[in-house]
Backbone as a chain_set.jsonl record, in Angstrom:
{"seq": "XXXXXXXXXXXXXXXXXXXXXXXXXXXXXXXXXXXXXXXXXXXXXXXXXXXXXXXXXXXXXXXXX", "coords": {"N": [[-1.073, -8.658, -24.919], [1.558, -10.658, -26.164], [3.109, -9.021, -29.234], [0.897, -8.194, -30.489], [-2.116, -6.19, -31.464], [-3.738, -4.088, -29.365], [-5.857, -2.614, -30.43], [-7.447, -4.752, -31.525], [-9.593, -6.838, -32.57], [-11.708, -10.383, -30.588], [-13.139, -12.933, -31.449], [-15.447, -14.731, -29.424], [-17.354, -17.219, -29.467], [-20.735, -18.292, -28.641], [-21.855, -21.172, -27.14], [-25.392, -23.271, -27.263], [-25.602, -25.12, -24.072], [-22.989, -25.774, -23.344], [-19.219, -24.719, -23.578], [-17.758, -22.131, -23.622], [-16.285, -20.927, -26.341], [-13.112, -19.003, -27.388], [-10.644, -17.896, -29.379], [-7.482, -17.59, -29.808], [-3.951, -15.968, -29.536], [-4.972, -16.427, -25.319], [-5.285, -15.083, -22.373], [-6.799, -16.332, -19.226], [-8.159, -14.336, -15.941], [-8.462, -16.305, -12.963], [-10.758, -16.853, -9.895], [-10.027, -16.587, -7.619], [-7.015, -14.948, -8.163], [-5.562, -15.652, -9.876], [-3.546, -16.787, -12.692], [-4.088, -17.778, -15.57], [-2.6, -19.763, -19.369], [-2.925, -19.525, -22.363], [-1.516, -20.809, -25.601], [-2.875, -21.645, -28.008], [-5.164, -21.327, -31.132], [-7.24, -21.48, -30.599], [-9.652, -21.29, -27.816], [-11.784, -23.303, -25.376], [-13.116, -22.659, -23.598], [-14.517, -23.607, -19.9], [-18.43, -23.228, -18.427], [-19.471, -25.276, -16.893], [-18.548, -25.402, -14.477], [-17.765, -28.355, -14.794], [-15.676, -29.591, -15.276], [-12.551, -31.132, -14.628], [-10.297, -29.961, -15.809], [-10.505, -27.456, -15.617], [-9.876, -23.993, -15.831], [-9.903, -24.45, -18.718], [-12.099, -26.427, -21.098], [-13.103, -29.751, -20.717], [-15.031, -31.123, -21.527], [-16.398, -32.197, -19.947], [-18.957, -32.045, -19.85], [-20.813, -33.345, -20.81], [-21.232, -34.934, -19.521], [-23.849, -37.051, -17.359], [-24.886, -35.037, -15.53]], "CA": [[-0.583, -10.017, -25.423], [2.97, -9.721, -26.845], [2.46, -8.298, -31.138], [-1.003, -7.806, -31.092], [-2.146, -4.912, -31.979], [-4.457, -3.364, -28.636], [-7.648, -2.832, -31.223], [-7.738, -6.577, -32.678], [-11.02, -8.207, -32.188], [-11.223, -11.255, -30.16], [-13.875, -13.233, -31.781], [-16.555, -15.297, -29.199], [-18.686, -17.633, -29.877], [-21.387, -19.191, -26.978], [-22.64, -22.411, -27.779], [-26.335, -23.449, -25.516], [-25.354, -26.192, -23.142], [-21.529, -26.103, -24.246], [-18.278, -24.121, -23.832], [-17.529, -20.971, -24.951], [-15.162, -20.683, -27.824], [-12.435, -17.833, -27.531], [-9.873, -17.809, -30.616], [-6.45, -17.964, -28.657], [-3.978, -16.718, -27.528], [-5.888, -16.472, -24.533], [-4.974, -15.145, -20.172], [-7.761, -15.939, -18.217], [-8.03, -14.43, -14.454], [-9.861, -16.895, -11.831], [-11.975, -15.479, -9.017], [-8.57, -16.469, -6.681], [-6.592, -14.093, -8.301], [-4.168, -16.494, -9.975], [-3.61, -16.306, -14.671], [-3.742, -19.711, -17.04], [-2.986, -18.993, -20.636], [-2.436, -20.718, -23.024], [-1.276, -19.779, -26.911], [-3.793, -22.047, -28.438], [-4.929, -20.537, -31.752], [-8.509, -21.444, -29.989], [-9.468, -22.858, -26.421], [-13.073, -23.547, -24.685], [-13.282, -21.807, -21.559], [-15.86, -24.065, -19.296], [-19.137, -22.71, -18.054], [-20.234, -25.344, -16.075], [-17.158, -26.11, -13.919], [-17.236, -29.625, -14.181], [-14.885, -29.461, -15.943], [-11.516, -31.225, -14.335], [-8.92, -29.283, -16.261], [-10.897, -25.672, -15.481], [-11.003, -23.141, -16.773], [-10.295, -25.25, -20.046], [-12.93, -28.087, -20.864], [-12.756, -31.215, -20.654], [-16.572, -31.823, -22.144], [-17.063, -32.82, -18.829], [-19.932, -31.341, -19.398], [-21.257, -34.144, -21.876], [-21.442, -35.817, -18.544], [-24.931, -36.73, -16.548], [-24.712, -34.84, -13.359]], "C": [[0.288, -9.869, -25.676], [2.679, -9.977, -28.296], [1.797, -8.388, -31.199], [-1.017, -6.2, -30.521], [-3.74, -4.503, -30.635], [-6.406, -3.235, -29.194], [-7.759, -3.736, -31.816], [-9.071, -7.212, -31.626], [-10.502, -9.433, -32.363], [-13.23, -12.195, -30.629], [-14.534, -14.345, -31.034], [-17.245, -16.009, -29.182], [-19.351, -19.082, -28.633], [-21.939, -19.865, -27.853], [-23.542, -22.609, -26.062], [-25.459, -25.086, -25.249], [-23.301, -26.144, -23.452], [-20.622, -25.288, -24.286], [-18.595, -22.577, -24.007], [-16.167, -20.785, -25.865], [-14.737, -19.023, -27.711], [-11.665, -18.025, -28.639], [-8.609, -16.745, -29.869], [-5.164, -16.437, -29.443], [-4.588, -15.837, -26.376], [-5.102, -15.894, -23.062], [-6.155, -15.351, -19.53], [-7.141, -15.852, -16.396], [-9.208, -15.116, -13.393], [-9.94, -16.577, -11.092], [-10.054, -15.623, -7.967], [-7.031, -15.492, -7.229], [-4.874, -13.948, -9.518], [-4.787, -15.755, -12.317], [-3.13, -17.407, -15.302], [-3.892, -18.97, -17.857], [-2.257, -20.166, -21.181], [-2.873, -20.254, -25.207], [-2.288, -20.347, -28.238], [-4.509, -21.124, -29.553], [-6.598, -20.549, -31.079], [-9.252, -21.942, -28.735], [-11.138, -22.232, -26.603], [-13.273, -23.355, -23.796], [-15.235, -22.472, -21.357], [-16.591, -23.425, -18.403], [-20.021, -23.546, -17.045], [-19.162, -25.616, -14.713], [-17.477, -27.827, -13.345], [-16.745, -30.403, -14.943], [-13.148, -29.742, -14.787], [-10.586, -30.61, -14.607], [-9.677, -26.945, -16.226], [-9.918, -24.823, -15.048], [-10.975, -23.742, -18.116], [-11.232, -26.682, -20.075], [-12.672, -28.716, -21.298], [-13.603, -32.034, -21.564], [-16.891, -32.54, -20.696], [-18.797, -32.936, -18.633], [-21.302, -32.143, -20.199], [-22.06, -35.107, -21.027], [-23.112, -35.916, -17.998], [-24.431, -36.324, -15.496], [-24.993, -36.567, -12.127]], "O": [[0.501, -8.659, -25.601], [2.08, -11.0, -28.629], [1.501, -8.855, -32.298], [-0.414, -5.468, -29.737], [-4.847, -4.689, -31.14], [-7.502, -3.534, -28.721], [-8.29, -3.582, -32.915], [-9.276, -7.738, -30.532], [-9.688, -9.877, -33.172], [-14.27, -11.906, -30.036], [-14.434, -15.351, -31.736], [-18.293, -15.53, -28.747], [-18.885, -20.098, -28.118], [-22.401, -19.542, -28.947], [-23.241, -22.447, -24.88], [-24.922, -25.854, -26.047], [-22.831, -27.16, -23.965], [-20.873, -24.608, -25.28], [-19.606, -22.064, -24.489], [-15.081, -20.376, -25.455], [-15.499, -18.065, -27.845], [-12.436, -18.747, -29.272], [-8.729, -15.573, -29.511], [-5.925, -15.702, -30.073], [-4.678, -14.618, -26.519], [-4.128, -16.592, -22.78], [-6.664, -14.282, -19.191], [-6.351, -16.556, -15.767], [-10.333, -14.711, -13.1], [-9.175, -15.622, -10.959], [-9.214, -14.732, -7.839], [-6.048, -15.495, -6.487], [-3.959, -13.178, -9.81], [-5.596, -15.01, -12.871], [-1.983, -17.814, -15.486], [-4.612, -17.971, -17.867], [-1.534, -21.103, -20.844], [-3.828, -19.756, -25.805], [-2.463, -19.679, -29.257], [-4.599, -19.969, -29.135], [-7.155, -19.452, -31.116], [-9.444, -23.157, -28.699], [-11.628, -21.368, -27.329], [-13.754, -24.199, -23.039], [-16.319, -22.252, -21.898], [-15.964, -22.92, -17.472], [-20.974, -23.058, -16.438], [-19.686, -26.444, -13.968], [-17.464, -28.348, -12.23], [-17.088, -31.531, -15.295], [-12.632, -28.762, -14.249], [-9.751, -30.528, -13.706], [-9.337, -25.837, -16.642], [-9.24, -24.948, -14.028], [-12.009, -23.6, -18.769], [-11.131, -27.673, -19.351], [-11.994, -28.654, -22.323], [-13.324, -33.073, -22.163], [-17.712, -33.453, -20.606], [-19.548, -33.503, -17.839], [-22.458, -31.72, -20.213], [-23.024, -35.805, -21.341], [-23.75, -34.879, -18.181], [-23.733, -36.92, -14.676], [-24.899, -36.475, -10.903]]}, "num_chains": 1, "name": "protein.A"}
């Protein structure tokens, strides 16, 4: 990521039954090889795959399947 030292640690917070919270900015490489990015200070990555905005969490995991 531009203008960031390579050794800077990024905090990832694991939430039970929720998304991964990642301090941004971030780039995410998807299974098909495409890359999506966000320059927000914190992003929520979906772990349940219910999000309509995958890989970003939209809180769809809160709804019963």
